[in-house]
N, C-alpha and C positions, 0 to 999 in steps of 0.2 A: 503493500501499498503507499501509494506517494501523498507526501501533504504537502500543501502550498500554502503561501502568503500572502498577502496584500501587498510587499514590497517586490516582490517578483515581477517580472516586464511582460506585458500582455505579448502573446504571438496568435498568429492566425489555427486555426485548426490543422489545416495540411501541411503547417511546419512543424506543429508539434506531435503530429501522427510519424511524419519523416523521421524527426529527430527520436522519437524512442523507440521505432521501428529498426533505425540503425544503429543506435548504442545498445539497445537493449532486448531488441529480439521481440517487440513487443506488437504484437497485431490487435487492432483497433476496428471493432463494426461502427457503422455510422451510430447505433445505439449507444454503446459505450460510452463515444468520442463525446455525444453530446452532454453528457452526464460529467465528465471532468470540465473544470475547468480550465480555460486555455491558456496558462501562463507558464512560464519557463525562469527557473533562477538563474542569478545573476553568475555570467560563463567567467572564469578564472582557469585558462587551460594551454597547455605546452602542446603542442604539434612535434613529434620527432619521427627522424627517418633519414633515407637518401638522398639524395641530391636527386630532385626530378620527379619526385613522389607527390607533388602538390598541396606541399602544407602552407605555402602562401599563395597559392589558388585560391584553395578551402578556406582561409582565412578572411582574404578579399569578399571571396564570394558572400560569407555570412555579414561583413561587416559593409560590404559597397553595395551586393547583389548583382545582377547579371549585367547591366549598363549601368550601375550608379545609381538606378533608381531607389536604392536603400539611404543613400547620404542626406542628412539632414543639414540645411543653408543657414547661416545666420549672418547677420550682419556685426561686423568688427566694433568692439569695443571704442568709443572715444572718451576724453576726460571727461563728458557733461552728461554721457549718457553710457555707462560698465552693462546695459542689461543685456545686448546683443540679440536683439529680438529676432526672431525666427520669421524666414521669406515664404509667401505663399506661393511661389509661383517656381517653375523651373530656368534657372539661370543662364544666360550664355556665358559661352566661354571669357568674353571680355570682362563680363559682370563678376564672375568668381574671383578674377584681381582683387577685388573689395569686399570679398567676403569670409568670411571662416565656416567651418563643418565643424561635423560629429566626429571627425576621424582623425588619430593622431599618430603617426608613425613614426618609429624609430628602428635602428640598428646599433647594433652593440659589435664593438672591436675591443682589441688589445687595451686602448687608450683611453678608452671611454671612461668617465669616473661621474660622482655623484654631483660634482656643478652642472654636466654635459647633460645629466637625468633629469634635474632639478631647477637649477638655474644658479644664477652667481653672479659680483658685480664685473660689468666691464667696462671699459672708455664708452662716453657716449659725445658727440659732438653736440651742444645744445647754442643756437646761437654763433657765435666764431669764439666759444669757450670749449675746453673738453672738460667733461666733468663723469662720475661715476655713477652710474645706478643697476639697479638690481636687473637685471633680463631674464625672465620666467623661459625655462625649457620644455620639452615635452609631455612630463610626468604633471607639472604643476600646471600648464594650459589643458589639459586633459580634464585634472582635479577644477578647475575653474570652472570648464564648460560644464561640468557633470552637476555640480553645485548648482550654475544659474538654472540647467533647464532638468530639472530632476524626471521631468516626463518621459524625456527621450531615451533612447540608448545611446553612451558615449562610449568609443572604441581606444583603449591603450592597444597596441600593437607592435611587438618587438620582435623583430628579425634577426636571427642568430644568437640568441641568448644568451648560450653558454662560449661565445666567445668574446665575450668582459667578464671580468670579475664581478661577477653578483654581489658578492659579501663587498666590497669598494662600492657599487654605484647604488645600489638600494640601501644601504646604510640601514640607518634605522627604520627606513621604509618597511624592510623587511615583517616589522609588529604590526603591519596593519595590513598584510597577506590574511592574516586568520579572520575568516570572515563567518555572519550568522545569516542567513537570509540577504546578503550582498553586503552588509552593513559590517564594516571592521568591529572585531569583539574589542579591541583595545586603542584606544586614542594614545597620538603621541605629540608630543608639545614641538611644534616646529620653531627654528632658530629665528633670532631677532629679524636678519632680513628678510625671510620668508614671510613671517608673520606682517611685516608690514606693508611687505606686497599684496598678500592676500586682504588685511585692511581696507589698501589702498583699491581692491576691485570689487570691494562690497559685498565679502564672502567671509564666513568666520575665519578668524585668523589664531583661536587662542590655544585650538588644538588641530589636530590633523586625522579623520574617521575616514574613510572609501565609502561612499554612498552606493546606495545598490545598484544605481545606472550606470554606474562605471565597469566595465569589461574589460578585463585584462586577456589578450591574445598573445602567446609568442610562440617561434617557430626555432627546433634547432636540428642542427646536421648530426647524426648520429656517426657520420663514416670521418669526419673531420678532424687530425689526430693533434692540431694546436688549438685546444680549449683548455679555459680554464674547468676544474673539477666542479659539480655541481650535486 
């Protein structure tokens, strides 16, 4: 018997039946399916295998769809408007340059570190002066997007996860990966720089806890010998 909660993301009946059939070999009659709530828990999954076995293709299809039809587009945040409102039309390629979406992708490598994953201070030219400011990276961008749009699925996709030193890259973020119904069991306190940035973006800044709509997918090549142990 499978239990579901309101924190799970809603999916279609066809997708639900396909997932349960593929993962667990469960077959549903139309009568059985009608009595089951069409929800599925937050995904936190690593796809592994040899090169060319379709790991990245599968993850892309889940998050983006066959022809990018699953991608959700938002207006970019500005100094006066941090809401990043969802648009209700299909953007052109030119419009996409001024938009952001719910897919966040990165690739680990041996020189990848915490600052590259979360963010850090970098020199930025302001007017005619050089200043240092906190520049968010892929994890922080995905986290903020998920908090701003709790009704939408947000995807953090990590390619070649075992080519980077995960202990160094994730740091205390590993604590957040223990999740119940999609929400982190244990909160962590962000460092001062990250906390200030989160506050400036109008999201909770005193503690970090992964929300239920933030899905983490990763791929790893089991045939590559130059890897960090996981």
